[in-house]
N, C-alpha and C positions, 0 to 999 in steps of 0.2 A: 393682824398687821405683820406678824412675823412670817406667816406663810407667803404673803405677797413679796416680801423682801427676799426670801429664799427662792421663790419662783424666778424673780428677775435676775438674781445673782447667778443661779444655776443656768438659767436660760441664756444669759449673755455669754457665759463661758462655753456653753454647748454650741452656740452659734459661732463663736470665735474658733473653737476647735474644728467645727465642720468646715468653716471657710478656709482655715489653714490646710486641712486635709484635701480639700478640692484643689487648692492652688498647687500643692505638692503633686497631686495626681495628674494635673494637666501641664506640668513643667515641660515635658517633651513637646507637647503641642505648641506651647508658647515659644520655645526655642525654634522649632521648625518654622513657625509663622514669622518670627522676627528676623530669621536668617533668609527668609524667602527660599527655603530649601526646595529643590526641584521635585522631591518626592514627598512633599508635605501632606498630600492627601493620604498616602499610605501610612505615614507616621501618625496622622490624626486618627485614622481608622484602627491602627494597631493599639494606640493609646486608649481609645474609647472602648474597644471590645476585649482587649487582653491586658490592659493596664492594671486591672485589679490583681493580676498575678505578678509576682516579683519578676519573673522572666519576661513577661510582656512589657512591663514598665521599663525594665533595664534595656530591653531590645529597642523600644521606641526612643529612649533617652540617648543611647549610643548612636542610633541611626540619625537622630536629629543633630547630634554633634559632629557627625561625619561630614567630610567635605563633599560637595556636589560633584 
């Protein structure tokens, strides 16, 4: 029984951590879509392909915040 409880406790925290990580990762995409940014396709592509690097994520984030 103890193993089942540990599995569900660790599993839930792992799923929660992954969900939070994904949301943080796609923040530039969310901003670009919500602002209907004219360059949202470029922002989304930058976020998807280079967002895993800090420079790519920051670039997409700043670009998404920039005025059209």
